[in-house]
C-alpha positions in Angstrom: -45.9 31.1 56.1 -43.0 33.3 55.4 -39.3 33.2 56.1 -36.2 35.3 55.6 -33.4 34.4 53.1 -33.0 33.8 49.4 -35.4 31.7 47.5 -34.6 28.5 45.6 -37.5 28.9 43.3 -37.2 29.6 39.6 -40.5 31.6 39.0 -42.3 34.6 40.4 -46.0 34.0 41.2 -49.0 36.2 41.8 -51.8 34.7 44.0 -55.2 35.5 45.4 -56.2 34.8 49.0 -59.3 32.8 49.7 -61.0 31.0 52.6 -60.0 27.7 54.1 -56.3 28.2 53.8 -56.3 27.9 50.0 -54.1 30.1 47.8 -55.1 30.0 44.1 -52.4 30.8 41.5 -53.1 33.8 39.4 -50.0 34.0 37.1 -46.2 33.3 37.1 -43.1 34.5 35.3 -39.5 33.1 35.3 -37.0 34.8 37.6 -34.4 36.7 35.5 -30.9 35.4 36.1 -28.1 37.8 35.2 -25.6 36.2 32.8 -22.3 35.0 34.3 -19.5 37.5 33.7 -16.8 35.9 31.6 -13.2 36.5 32.5 -10.9 38.3 30.0 -9.2 35.0 29.2 -12.4 33.3 28.2 -13.8 36.2 26.3 -10.6 36.6 24.3 -10.7 33.0 23.4 -14.2 33.2 22.1 -13.2 36.1 19.9 -10.7 34.0 18.1 -11.6 32.5 14.7 -12.0 28.7 14.4 -13.7 27.8 17.7 -13.2 24.1 16.9 -9.7 24.6 18.5 -11.1 24.9 22.0 -13.6 22.0 22.2 -11.3 20.1 24.6 -10.1 23.1 26.6 -10.2 22.7 30.4 -9.0 25.2 33.0 -9.4 25.9 36.7 -11.3 28.9 37.8 -11.9 31.7 35.3 -8.4 31.5 33.9 -7.3 34.8 35.3 -4.6 33.0 37.2 -2.7 32.5 33.9 -2.0 36.2 33.6 -1.1 36.5 37.3 1.3 33.6 36.9 2.9 35.3 33.9 3.4 38.4 36.0 4.9 36.5 39.0 6.8 34.0 36.8 5.1 31.0 38.6 4.0 29.2 35.4 5.3 25.9 34.1 4.3 25.6 30.4 4.9 22.4 28.5 3.5 21.2 25.2 4.1 18.0 23.1 3.1 16.4 19.9 2.5 12.8 18.8 2.3 10.7 15.6 1.5 7.0 15.4 1.8 5.6 11.9 0.6 2.2 12.9 -2.7 3.8 13.9 -3.0 6.3 11.1 -0.4 7.9 8.8 -2.6 11.1 8.4 -3.2 12.1 12.0 -1.0 14.4 14.2 -2.0 15.4 17.7 -0.8 18.0 20.1 -1.4 18.8 23.8 -0.3 21.6 26.2 -0.5 22.1 29.9 -0.1 25.4 31.9 0.5 24.9 35.6 0.8 27.5 38.3 3.2 26.6 41.2 1.5 29.1 43.5 -2.2 28.5 43.0 -1.7 24.9 41.7 -4.3 25.7 39.0 -3.8 24.2 35.6 -5.1 24.6 32.1 -4.9 21.8 29.4 -6.0 21.4 25.8 -5.6 18.9 23.0 -5.8 19.0 19.2 -6.0 16.4 16.5 -5.2 17.4 13.0 -5.7 15.3 9.8 -3.4 16.0 7.0 -1.4 14.3 4.2 1.7 15.9 5.8 1.1 14.4 9.2 4.1 13.6 11.3 5.6 14.0 14.8 7.2 17.3 13.9 3.8 18.6 12.7 2.3 17.6 16.1 5.1 19.4 18.0 4.5 22.7 16.1 0.7 22.4 16.6 1.4 22.3 20.4 3.5 25.5 20.1 0.7 27.3 18.2 -1.9 26.1 20.8 0.3 27.4 23.7 1.0 30.8 22.2 -2.7 31.3 21.5 -3.6 30.5 25.1 -1.0 32.9 26.4 -2.1 35.6 24.0 -5.7 35.3 25.2 -4.6 35.6 28.8 -2.4 38.7 28.2 -4.7 40.5 25.8 -6.0 43.7 27.4 -3.3 43.9 30.0 -1.6 47.3 29.7 1.3 46.8 32.1 4.7 45.2 31.3 4.8 41.4 31.3 8.2 39.8 32.0 9.5 37.1 29.7 7.6 33.9 29.7 9.4 30.5 29.5 8.0 27.5 27.7 9.4 24.0 27.5 9.4 21.5 24.7 11.1 18.2 23.9 11.7 19.0 20.3 14.8 20.9 19.4 13.4 22.1 16.1 10.5 23.9 17.8 12.9 25.3 20.4 15.1 26.7 17.7 12.3 28.4 15.8 10.7 29.6 19.0 13.9 31.4 20.0 14.4 32.9 16.5 10.9 34.0 15.4 12.2 36.7 13.0 14.5 34.3 11.0 13.0 33.6 7.6 12.1 30.1 6.7 14.2 28.4 3.9 12.4 27.5 0.7 12.6 23.8 1.4 11.2 24.0 5.0 8.9 21.2 5.9 5.6 22.0 7.7 6.0 25.5 6.5 2.3 26.4 6.9 2.4 25.8 10.7 5.9 27.2 11.2 4.8 30.5 9.7 1.9 30.8 12.1 4.0 29.7 15.1 6.9 32.1 14.4 4.4 35.0 13.8 2.6 34.4 17.1 5.9 34.3 19.0 7.2 37.4 17.2 4.1 39.5 17.9 3.4 38.6 21.5 3.3 41.5 23.9 6.0 39.8 26.0 9.3 38.0 25.3 9.1 34.2 24.8 12.0 32.0 25.8 11.9 28.3 24.8 13.9 25.6 26.7 14.4 21.9 26.0 13.0 19.4 28.4 14.0 15.7 28.5 11.3 13.5 27.0 10.3 10.2 28.6 12.3 10.8 31.7 10.4 8.0 33.5 12.2 5.5 31.2 15.4 6.0 33.0 14.3 7.1 36.5 11.5 6.7 39.0 8.6 9.1 39.1 9.5 10.6 42.4 13.0 11.3 41.1 11.8 13.3 38.1 11.6 17.1 38.2 8.3 18.9 38.1 8.9 19.8 34.4 9.7 16.2 33.6 6.6 15.0 35.5 4.3 17.4 33.6 6.0 16.5 30.3 5.2 12.8 31.0 1.5 13.6 31.7 1.3 15.8 28.5 2.8 12.9 26.5 0.1 10.6 27.8 -2.5 13.2 27.1 -1.5 13.8 23.5 -1.4 10.0 22.7 -4.8 9.6 24.1 -6.1 12.5 22.0 -4.8 10.9 18.8 -6.5 7.6 19.5 -9.8 9.3 20.4 -9.7 11.3 17.2 -8.9 8.2 15.2 -12.0 6.4 16.7 -14.4 9.3 16.5 -13.2 11.0 13.3 -13.3 14.5 15.0 -10.5 16.8 14.0 -9.7 20.5 14.2 -10.1 22.8 11.2 -6.8 23.7 9.7 -7.1 27.5 9.8 -5.6 29.3 12.7 -6.0 32.7 14.3 -3.4 35.2 13.2 -2.5 33.1 10.1 -1.2 35.7 7.6 -0.6 33.5 4.5 -2.9 30.8 3.2 -1.9 29.1 -0.1 -4.3 26.9 -1.9 -3.6 24.7 -4.9 -6.4 22.8 -6.6 -8.8 23.8 -3.8 -6.6 22.3 -1.1 -4.3 24.1 1.4 -0.7 23.3 0.9 1.3 22.4 4.0 4.8 22.0 2.7 7.4 24.1 0.8 5.6 25.9 -2.1 8.1 24.7 -4.7 7.7 21.1 -3.7 3.9 21.4 -3.6 3.9 23.0 -7.0 5.9 20.2 -8.5 3.7 17.6 -6.9 0.5 19.4 -8.1 1.8 19.8 -11.7 3.1 16.2 -11.6 -0.3 14.9 -10.6 -1.9 16.9 -13.3 0.6 15.5 -15.9 0.0 12.0 -14.6 -3.7 12.5 -15.0 -3.2 13.6 -18.6 -0.8 10.7 -19.3 -3.1 8.0 -17.8 -6.1 9.3 -19.8 -4.1 9.6 -23.1 -2.8 6.0 -22.8 -6.2 4.8 -21.8 -5.0 3.5 -18.4 -7.4 5.5 -16.2 -10.1 7.9 -17.5 -9.5 11.5 -16.5 -13.0 11.6 -14.9 -12.1 8.8 -12.5 -8.4 9.7 -11.8 -9.1 11.4 -8.5 -11.3 8.5 -7.2 -8.2 6.4 -6.8 -6.8 6.1 -3.3 -3.4 7.5 -4.3 -2.3 8.1 -0.7 -2.5 4.4 0.0 -0.7 3.5 -3.2 2.1 5.8 -2.2 2.3 4.2 1.3 2.4 0.7 -0.3 5.1 1.6 -2.8 7.4 3.5 -0.5 9.0 0.4 1.1 9.6 -1.4 -2.1 13.1 -1.2 -3.6 13.7 0.9 -6.7 14.0 -2.1 -9.0 10.5 -3.3 -8.0 9.0 0.2 -8.5 10.7 0.2 -12.0 8.9 -3.0 -12.8 5.6 -1.6 -11.7 6.1 1.5 -13.8 6.9 -0.6 -16.9 3.9 -2.8 -16.3 1.5 0.1 -15.9 2.9 1.9 -19.0 2.9 -1.2 -21.1 6.6 -1.3 -21.6 7.6 -4.5 -19.7 9.7 -7.0 -21.6 6.9 -9.1 -23.1 7.1 -10.5 -26.6 5.1 -7.7 -28.2 7.9 -5.3 -27.2 10.8 -7.7 -27.6 9.7 -8.4 -31.2 10.3 -4.8 -32.1 14.0 -5.0 -31.8 14.7 -8.8 -32.0 13.8 -10.5 -35.3 13.7 -14.0 -33.9 11.1 -13.2 -31.2 7.5 -13.9 -31.9 4.5 -11.8 -30.8 2.8 -14.9 -29.3 2.6 -15.7 -25.6 5.3 -18.4 -25.0 2.9 -20.3 -22.7 -0.7 -20.1 -24.0 0.0 -19.1 -27.6 -2.1 -15.9 -27.5 -1.5 -13.9 -30.7 -0.1 -10.7 -29.0 1.6 -11.0 -25.6 1.5 -7.5 -24.1 1.6 -6.3 -20.5 -2.1 -6.6 -20.1 -2.1 -10.3 -21.2 0.2 -11.0 -18.2 -2.8 -11.5 -15.8 -5.1 -12.9 -18.5 -3.0 -15.9 -19.6 -4.9 -19.2 -19.5 -1.8 -21.4 -19.3 -2.6 -24.1 -16.6 0.4 -23.3 -14.6 -0.3 -19.6 -14.7 -3.9 -20.3 -13.5 -2.6 -22.3 -10.5 -0.3 -19.4 -9.6 -3.1 -16.9 -10.0 -5.4 -18.8 -7.6 -2.6 -19.0 -5.0 -2.1 -15.2 -5.3 -5.9 -14.6 -4.9 -5.8 -16.7 -1.8 -3.4 -14.2 -0.3 -5.7 -11.3 -1.2 -8.6 -13.2 0.6 -6.4 -13.6 3.7 -5.9 -9.8 3.8 -9.7 -9.2 3.4 -10.3 -11.6 6.3 -8.0 -9.5 8.5 -10.4 -6.6 8.2 -13.5 -8.8 8.8 -14.8 -8.0 5.4 -18.4 -9.3 4.9 -18.6 -12.6 3.0 -20.7 -10.9 0.3 -18.0 -8.3 -0.5 -15.2 -10.9 -0.2 -17.0 -13.2 -2.6 -17.5 -10.3 -5.1 -13.8 -9.5 -5.1 -12.8 -13.2 -5.4 -15.1 -13.8 -8.3 -13.9 -10.7 -10.1 -10.3 -11.7 -9.7 -10.9 -15.2 -10.9 -12.6 -13.9 -14.1 -9.3 -12.5 -15.4 -11.0 -9.4 -16.8 -13.7 -11.3 -18.7 -16.4 -10.0 -16.3 -17.1 -6.7 -14.7 -17.3 -6.2 -11.0 -21.0 -5.3 -11.4 -21.6 -8.6 -13.1 -20.2 -10.3 -10.0 -22.5 -8.4 -7.7 -26.2 -8.9 -6.9 -28.4 -6.3 -8.4 -29.8 -5.2 -5.1 -26.5 -5.5 -3.2 -25.5 -2.6 -0.9 -22.0 -2.9 -2.3 -23.1 -2.0 -5.8 -21.5 1.5 -5.6 -18.2 -0.2 -4.7 -18.5 -2.5 -7.8 -19.2 0.5 -10.0 -16.2 2.4 -8.6 -13.9 -0.5 -9.4 -15.4 -1.0 -12.9 -14.8 2.7 -13.6 -11.1 2.0 -13.1 -11.0 -1.4 -14.8 -9.5 -4.8 -14.2 -5.9 -3.8 -14.9 -6.0 -0.9 -12.5 -7.4 -3.2 -9.7 -4.7 -6.0 -10.1 -2.0 -3.3 -10.4 -3.0 -1.8 -7.0 -5.1 1.2 -8.0 -8.1 0.8 -5.9 -11.0 3.3 -5.4 -11.3 5.3 -2.3 -14.9 4.1 -2.1 -13.6 0.6 -1.2 -11.6 1.9 1.7 -14.5 3.9 3.2 -16.7 0.8 2.9 -14.2 -1.5 4.6 -13.3 0.9 7.4 -16.4 0.3 9.6 -15.9 -3.4 9.2 -12.3 -3.1 10.4 -13.4 -0.9 13.3 -16.1 -3.3 14.4 -13.8 -5.7 16.1 -10.7 -3.5 16.3 -11.6 0.1 17.1 -8.0 1.3 16.9 -7.2 -0.7 13.7 -5.6 1.4 11.0 -7.5 1.3 7.7 -4.5 3.0 6.1 -2.1 0.2 7.0 -4.6 -2.4 6.1 -5.3 -0.7 2.7 -1.6 -0.6 1.9 -1.4 -4.3 2.7 -4.3 -5.0 0.3 -2.6 -3.0 -2.4 0.6 -5.0 -2.0 -1.3 -8.3 -2.3 -3.0 -7.1 -5.5 0.3 -6.0 -7.0 1.8 -9.4 -6.1 -0.8 -11.0 -8.3 0.8 -9.3 -11.3 4.4 -9.6 -10.1 4.1 -13.4 -9.4 2.6 -13.9 -12.9 5.6 -12.1 -14.3 8.1 -14.2 -12.3 6.3 -17.4 -13.3 6.4 -16.4 -17.0 10.1 -15.5 -16.9 11.1 -18.6 -14.9 9.4 -20.7 -17.7 10.9 -18.7 -20.6 14.2 -17.4 -19.3 15.2 -19.4 -16.3 18.3 -21.4 -17.3 19.4 -24.7 -15.9 22.4 -26.4 -17.4 22.2 -24.1 -20.4 18.5 -24.7 -21.1 15.3 -23.0 -20.0 12.3 -24.9 -18.9 10.8 -24.9 -22.4 13.9 -26.3 -23.9 14.1 -29.0 -21.2 10.6 -30.0 -22.1 11.4 -30.1 -25.8 14.4 -32.3 -25.1 12.3 -34.7 -23.0 9.7 -35.0 -25.8 12.5 -35.7 -28.3 13.9 -38.5 -26.2 10.4 -40.0 -25.9 10.1 -39.9 -29.7 13.5 -41.5 -30.3 12.6 -44.3 -27.8 10.2 -45.6 -30.4 13.2 -46.7 -32.5 13.8 -50.5 -32.5 17.4 -51.5 -31.9 17.4 -54.0 -34.8 16.6 -51.1 -37.3 20.0 -49.6 -36.5 23.4 -50.8 -37.7 25.1 -53.3 -35.5 27.7 -50.9 -34.3 25.0 -48.5 -33.0 23.0 -51.0 -31.0 24.6 -50.0 -27.8 22.8 -46.6 -28.0 19.6 -48.4 -27.1 21.1 -50.5 -24.4 21.9 -47.5 -22.0 20.6 -47.3 -18.5 17.6 -45.1 -19.1 17.1 -44.4 -15.4 20.6 -43.0 -15.2 20.1 -41.1 -18.4 17.0 -39.4 -17.2 18.4 -38.4 -13.8 21.9 -37.5 -15.1 23.2 -34.3 -16.5 21.4 -32.6 -19.3 24.5 -32.9 -21.5 24.3 -36.7 -21.4 20.7 -36.6 -22.7 21.7 -34.1 -25.4 24.6 -36.4 -26.5 22.4 -39.5 -26.5 19.8 -37.7 -28.7 22.6 -36.6 -31.1 24.0 -40.1 -31.3 20.6 -41.8 -31.9 19.7 -39.2 -34.6 23.1 -39.8 -36.2 22.6 -43.6 -36.0 19.1 -43.3 -37.6 20.5 -41.1 -40.4 23.4 -43.6 -41.1 21.1 -46.6 -41.1 18.7 -44.7 -43.4 21.4 -44.2 -46.0 22.7 -47.8 -45.6 19.4 -49.6 -45.6 16.9 -47.2 -47.0 14.0 -45.5 -45.1 13.0 -47.8 -42.2 11.7 -45.2 -39.7 8.1 -44.1 -39.2 6.8 -41.0 -41.0 6.8 -39.1 -37.8 10.4 -39.9 -37.1 11.5 -38.9 -40.6 9.5 -35.7 -40.3 11.3 -34.8 -37.0 14.6 -35.6 -38.6 13.7 -33.4 -41.5 14.3 -36.2 -44.0 12.1 -37.2 -46.9 9.8 -40.2 -46.6 11.1 -41.7 -49.8 14.8 -41.6 -50.9 15.7 -38.9 -53.4 16.5 -40.5 -56.8 20.2 -40.4 -57.5 22.4 -41.4 -60.5 23.1 -45.1 -60.7 26.6 -46.3 -59.7 28.3 -47.3 -63.0 31.4 -48.7 -61.2 29.6 -51.5 -59.3 26.3 -53.1 -59.7 23.7 -52.4 -57.0 23.0 -55.5 -54.9 19.5 -55.8 -53.5 18.9 -58.5 -50.8 15.3 -59.7 -51.4 15.2 -61.0 -47.9 15.6 -57.5 -46.4 12.9 -55.1 -47.4 13.9 -51.5 -48.1 11.5 -50.2 -45.5 10.2 -51.9 -42.4 7.5 -50.9 -39.9 8.6 -49.6 -36.6 7.9 -51.5 -33.4 7.7 -49.8 -30.0 10.3 -50.5 -27.3 9.2 -52.5 -24.3 7.0 -50.4 -22.0 9.1 -50.9 -18.8 12.0 -49.0 -20.4 9.7 -46.2 -21.5 8.2 -45.9 -18.0 11.6 -45.8 -16.3 12.9 -43.1 -18.5 9.6 -41.1 -18.2 9.8 -41.2 -14.4 13.4 -40.2 -14.3 12.9 -37.3 -16.8 9.9 -36.2 -14.8 11.8 -36.0 -11.6 14.7 -34.3 -13.3 12.7 -31.5 -15.0 10.0 -30.9 -12.4 11.9 -28.5 -10.1 12.3 -26.1 -13.1 8.6 -25.1 -12.8 8.5 -25.0 -9.0 11.6 -23.1 -8.0 13.2 -19.9 -9.3 16.8 -21.2 -8.8 18.6 -23.4 -11.4 18.3 -27.1 -10.7 21.5 -28.8 -9.7 
């Protein structure tokens, strides 16, 4: 059976005829299909370097309508950029759309770029580069004259640079790497480019049907560029940062610089000097300096006031106002820790102090760190490792807190390479961030690991800072002229003097022991100081008049000898000794209710000093 027309088959076949209407197959060969002829637009794009730029490109037909629209001035060209710090501070995205008002054909493309210099301005410039490359691909090979082509953008900076492509860039120009490419593309186009400003987010102030065509396209491009950023954040797919017709490429330390060369040089040399300093002061070994997540540390510190950053600098360098430094220029300051008595109180002892109050404060700070870990859905195993390591106060390594076969052992080793002090001062390894990122994305695909990481760094720095505040509130916080330690010493002195029996004092001093002790304990500090001075004076006078009648401990605290110092006998009058009154009598304790009342009142009076950072009133 035969029929006329084209065949839908894919192979040629040779057969042999036989009886009984059977046709045996002898051999076959695929039908050759001529390759589709690409348009000039598509071929020119494929000749450009860095094909990762065009993975998202979509256009109607073969793209030849773009050149026709340029010749007939029927194109509407709009590009836009986006930056969402709350999603990622290192991603910029760009999108463009070319629309023909005659054929109603359109071309659109999106880019997502990852860079330490990410920002909305970088995204806007990327959109300009993308648009100029598409127009160049459409016009390449055309030998006739092309009229000026207009392009619209909602960023005045891009509009200014696009209309003055031959103006040199200032030395302090931000995003200089992209602007050089953009201005060079505009300046070398075979046609004149005119940029115009288009109002952004016009739909915020008017209805969709009331917006102009350019405003409607700009709204769609804005939606397109935001979607591209979110997709790139979830998939991790970005363009390579080399562009066609890029004339200058400056690398520093194996990394392309994106800002002003002078600033980049200063930052590069500053980082190298910091690496040398950290290694020389044994803060961070040089071999592990680049493993620290410095970008997150910078993001965490940028919102702190200057005074707080100064504290962090002093703490890291070892020059905070601890006793080991204060003793260098103040003779009456001891090297010892004022709370736990450690022999040498330096900046590293701050988080290692074993004072009970400091331990309580440390545990509260660690709870805040654990809350941050819970926000990222960190596995219980990793969270337990970090909590145990923090509670050890540097007495154990992270590896000791990790199971020998744990999959988080590389994280523990990376933290141990930096050390305990680096961890509680916010210098965390990049390995920890890459480990936590999939845990964060598991329940929140658009969650920003950069914002979470900066929050973790802040919670770790707060461990050190709260220890410093607690230490200073105990040592330096003044209330009624005394700090917390002096208040405690005054309380203990009062309790010691309460052991004095009223009958051991002279009659005219008995009223000192008849005061309202509840009122004394809850009253002003000066009242207690006066009472202590009066009682000490009364004991001293009675000692002289009657001899030593106080206990050895009381005499020691009064800095008086246990036995009276021999003196010359009085030759003017004989010494009268009353045999009924011994020269020294044992001390009897005051009734317990009085001691309890005073203790309770003193406790309630001094307790706020250790709980608040403001003077007690």
